[in-house]
PLY file of the C-alpha trace (Angstrom):
ply
format ascii 1.0
element vertex 228
property float x
property float y
property float z
element edge 227
property int vertex1
property int vertex2
end_header
-13.38 -45.25 24.76
-10.06 -43.82 24.15
-10.05 -43.59 27.84
-10.68 -46.63 30.22
-13.35 -46.06 32.13
-13.05 -44.40 35.67
-15.81 -43.10 37.31
-19.70 -43.44 36.66
-21.78 -40.33 37.21
-25.64 -41.24 38.39
-28.61 -39.91 38.21
-31.58 -41.20 40.40
-34.83 -40.52 39.12
-35.53 -42.68 36.41
-32.20 -44.48 37.08
-31.80 -46.08 40.46
-35.54 -45.09 41.80
-38.94 -45.49 40.16
-39.62 -41.89 38.16
-43.28 -42.34 39.66
-41.86 -41.95 42.94
-40.75 -38.97 42.71
-43.96 -37.42 40.35
-46.73 -39.20 41.74
-45.21 -39.33 45.70
-42.12 -36.53 46.76
-43.43 -33.91 44.39
-46.68 -33.84 45.62
-45.84 -34.33 49.23
-43.55 -31.50 48.62
-46.15 -28.97 46.91
-48.71 -30.08 50.32
-46.34 -29.40 52.45
-44.21 -26.66 51.18
-46.04 -23.43 52.84
-46.54 -24.53 56.30
-42.76 -26.23 56.45
-41.29 -22.77 55.65
-43.55 -21.03 58.26
-43.06 -23.58 61.28
-39.34 -23.49 60.43
-38.92 -20.08 59.26
-36.51 -19.60 61.87
-33.86 -22.21 60.71
-31.07 -21.13 59.12
-31.07 -23.49 56.41
-34.18 -22.48 55.90
-33.90 -18.70 55.43
-30.59 -19.53 53.38
-33.04 -20.68 50.69
-35.77 -17.97 51.59
-32.73 -15.71 51.04
-31.43 -17.07 47.82
-34.89 -17.32 46.45
-35.48 -13.89 46.62
-32.09 -12.88 44.71
-33.25 -15.13 42.06
-36.00 -12.92 42.14
-33.75 -9.78 41.68
-33.11 -9.02 45.32
-36.30 -8.92 46.88
-37.02 -9.96 50.38
-39.96 -12.81 50.29
-42.92 -12.82 52.52
-43.64 -16.78 53.35
-46.39 -16.34 51.48
-45.11 -15.13 48.58
-42.16 -17.78 48.78
-45.20 -20.64 48.68
-46.08 -18.89 45.80
-43.38 -18.03 43.99
-41.76 -22.02 44.83
-44.94 -23.67 43.71
-45.31 -22.29 40.24
-41.54 -22.94 39.91
-42.39 -26.52 41.03
-45.06 -26.29 37.89
-42.68 -25.19 35.93
-40.55 -28.08 36.92
-37.42 -25.79 37.36
-34.50 -27.07 38.99
-33.26 -23.84 41.28
-31.34 -24.67 44.35
-32.94 -23.06 47.04
-36.44 -24.74 45.92
-34.66 -28.56 46.27
-33.20 -27.70 48.93
-36.81 -27.22 50.81
-38.44 -30.01 48.94
-35.18 -31.97 50.40
-36.66 -30.99 53.79
-39.90 -31.68 53.62
-38.85 -35.30 52.49
-36.92 -35.67 55.50
-39.43 -34.75 57.97
-41.66 -37.06 56.30
-39.16 -39.97 56.24
-38.49 -39.36 59.65
-42.46 -39.59 60.86
-42.68 -42.81 58.41
-44.83 -41.65 56.39
-42.80 -41.89 53.65
-41.29 -45.00 51.81
-39.49 -45.51 48.50
-37.94 -47.89 46.20
-34.97 -49.32 44.81
-34.76 -51.04 41.34
-33.92 -54.36 42.27
-30.79 -54.71 39.99
-29.21 -50.91 41.87
-27.28 -53.03 44.66
-25.60 -55.33 42.81
-24.67 -53.31 39.99
-23.14 -50.83 42.59
-21.08 -53.59 44.30
-19.43 -54.74 40.96
-18.93 -51.50 39.78
-17.22 -50.91 42.97
-15.14 -53.88 43.02
-13.84 -53.42 39.68
-12.28 -50.32 40.81
-15.00 -47.64 39.58
-15.35 -44.55 41.83
-19.00 -44.04 41.66
-21.16 -40.97 41.80
-24.32 -39.08 41.90
-25.33 -35.88 40.15
-29.35 -35.27 40.70
-31.22 -32.29 40.55
-32.37 -32.92 44.06
-29.91 -31.58 46.82
-27.01 -33.75 47.80
-28.96 -34.43 51.48
-32.49 -35.10 49.81
-30.41 -37.50 47.68
-28.73 -39.17 50.45
-31.79 -39.42 52.22
-33.35 -40.84 49.42
-30.83 -43.85 48.61
-30.69 -44.66 52.53
-34.29 -44.54 53.03
-35.31 -46.46 49.79
-32.15 -48.87 49.65
-29.62 -49.24 52.97
-26.74 -47.18 53.97
-24.72 -50.06 52.37
-25.93 -48.29 48.82
-25.47 -45.11 49.91
-21.82 -46.08 51.39
-20.64 -47.11 47.21
-20.91 -43.39 45.97
-17.80 -41.37 46.81
-19.55 -37.99 46.46
-23.13 -36.63 45.26
-23.55 -33.43 43.48
-26.72 -31.30 42.80
-27.52 -28.00 41.43
-25.04 -25.75 43.64
-22.64 -27.12 41.21
-24.53 -26.53 38.06
-27.93 -27.13 35.81
-27.86 -30.85 34.59
-28.46 -29.47 31.04
-25.22 -27.27 30.83
-21.69 -28.63 29.79
-20.15 -26.57 32.49
-21.59 -28.48 34.80
-20.02 -31.68 33.65
-16.79 -30.08 33.03
-16.37 -28.78 36.74
-17.47 -32.22 37.80
-14.27 -33.34 35.84
-12.38 -31.05 37.30
-13.10 -31.63 41.10
-12.89 -35.34 40.13
-9.01 -35.06 39.23
-10.02 -37.04 35.85
-9.96 -36.77 31.74
-14.28 -36.25 30.89
-13.72 -39.24 28.46
-12.68 -41.86 31.49
-16.29 -40.74 33.55
-19.32 -41.96 31.97
-22.89 -41.00 32.66
-26.03 -42.84 33.32
-29.25 -40.25 32.78
-32.77 -41.15 31.90
-32.11 -37.19 30.19
-31.58 -36.84 26.90
-31.00 -32.98 27.38
-28.62 -34.14 30.28
-26.95 -36.66 28.20
-26.36 -33.98 25.29
-25.03 -31.83 27.65
-22.70 -34.36 28.84
-21.41 -35.76 25.83
-20.43 -31.98 24.87
-18.16 -31.63 27.60
-16.63 -35.21 26.36
-18.55 -37.64 29.03
-19.10 -41.27 27.68
-22.86 -41.61 27.92
-25.72 -44.39 28.00
-29.41 -43.60 28.42
-31.44 -45.78 31.40
-34.52 -46.71 29.54
-36.85 -48.57 32.60
-40.03 -47.96 30.82
-39.07 -49.70 27.24
-37.49 -48.69 23.90
-36.56 -45.24 23.12
-35.50 -43.01 20.57
-31.85 -41.14 21.61
-29.23 -39.89 20.19
-26.76 -41.97 22.88
-26.13 -45.53 23.76
-29.69 -47.21 25.43
-29.97 -49.53 28.03
-33.40 -51.13 29.70
-31.86 -51.52 33.24
-28.38 -51.35 35.02
-27.78 -54.94 34.98
-27.38 -55.15 30.89
-24.30 -53.04 31.34
-21.14 -54.42 30.96
-18.96 -52.05 32.51
-15.72 -52.45 34.73
-15.34 -55.57 33.26
0 1
1 2
2 3
3 4
4 5
5 6
6 7
7 8
8 9
9 10
10 11
11 12
12 13
13 14
14 15
15 16
16 17
17 18
18 19
19 20
20 21
21 22
22 23
23 24
24 25
25 26
26 27
27 28
28 29
29 30
30 31
31 32
32 33
33 34
34 35
35 36
36 37
37 38
38 39
39 40
40 41
41 42
42 43
43 44
44 45
45 46
46 47
47 48
48 49
49 50
50 51
51 52
52 53
53 54
54 55
55 56
56 57
57 58
58 59
59 60
60 61
61 62
62 63
63 64
64 65
65 66
66 67
67 68
68 69
69 70
70 71
71 72
72 73
73 74
74 75
75 76
76 77
77 78
78 79
79 80
80 81
81 82
82 83
83 84
84 85
85 86
86 87
87 88
88 89
89 90
90 91
91 92
92 93
93 94
94 95
95 96
96 97
97 98
98 99
99 100
100 101
101 102
102 103
103 104
104 105
105 106
106 107
107 108
108 109
109 110
110 111
111 112
112 113
113 114
114 115
115 116
116 117
117 118
118 119
119 120
120 121
121 122
122 123
123 124
124 125
125 126
126 127
127 128
128 129
129 130
130 131
131 132
132 133
133 134
134 135
135 136
136 137
137 138
138 139
139 140
140 141
141 142
142 143
143 144
144 145
145 146
146 147
147 148
148 149
149 150
150 151
151 152
152 153
153 154
154 155
155 156
156 157
157 158
158 159
159 160
160 161
161 162
162 163
163 164
164 165
165 166
166 167
167 168
168 169
169 170
170 171
171 172
172 173
173 174
174 175
175 176
176 177
177 178
178 179
179 180
180 181
181 182
182 183
183 184
184 185
185 186
186 187
187 188
188 189
189 190
190 191
191 192
192 193
193 194
194 195
195 196
196 197
197 198
198 199
199 200
200 201
201 202
202 203
203 204
204 205
205 206
206 207
207 208
208 209
209 210
210 211
211 212
212 213
213 214
214 215
215 216
216 217
217 218
218 219
219 220
220 221
221 222
222 223
223 224
224 225
225 226
226 227
């Protein structure tokens, strides 16, 4: 790199936590519980705001709970990363974590890698499509408060979509760092492409085996020689 590496921007799913935990556990749970959660918490400020934003995204409509549920479930099936959907999913997951009915895991190399990078003076950040509170919750409940505490900040889609170069430019401005001094670790080719367009360094994490990629590829975090 022409610029010395100063920060690492890390996705969660497929990089720090198994993608299967999202697709086979978290998403089905949210789909099952979303409608009843909206009804039960309709007067909570954060839920009200999420539903209002959902309506705005649809052109300014005021949605009834059943309409909101139908729309949000359709977005889930489409894989849409809408911010109000991610907020509501995070609330459902928080409820399950608090009840003790949900438990996840991080890959075993995550804690040591983060500790080594932090010790080397690298600034660590998360950028995930899940809401920032959901990110912190997942890392804490699946790993430990120590893992969560390694990160200086958590970015989500309220900043911008992860496949848009502008989102990464905004992150650079917020961090006050040259783009080339920030490394993105992700399993998504589209996200890596967007980050590279914005000038970031990129590495694709391929936990499930070899992949064709236009980026440097690593099978895990333990194999990365950064911060050394």
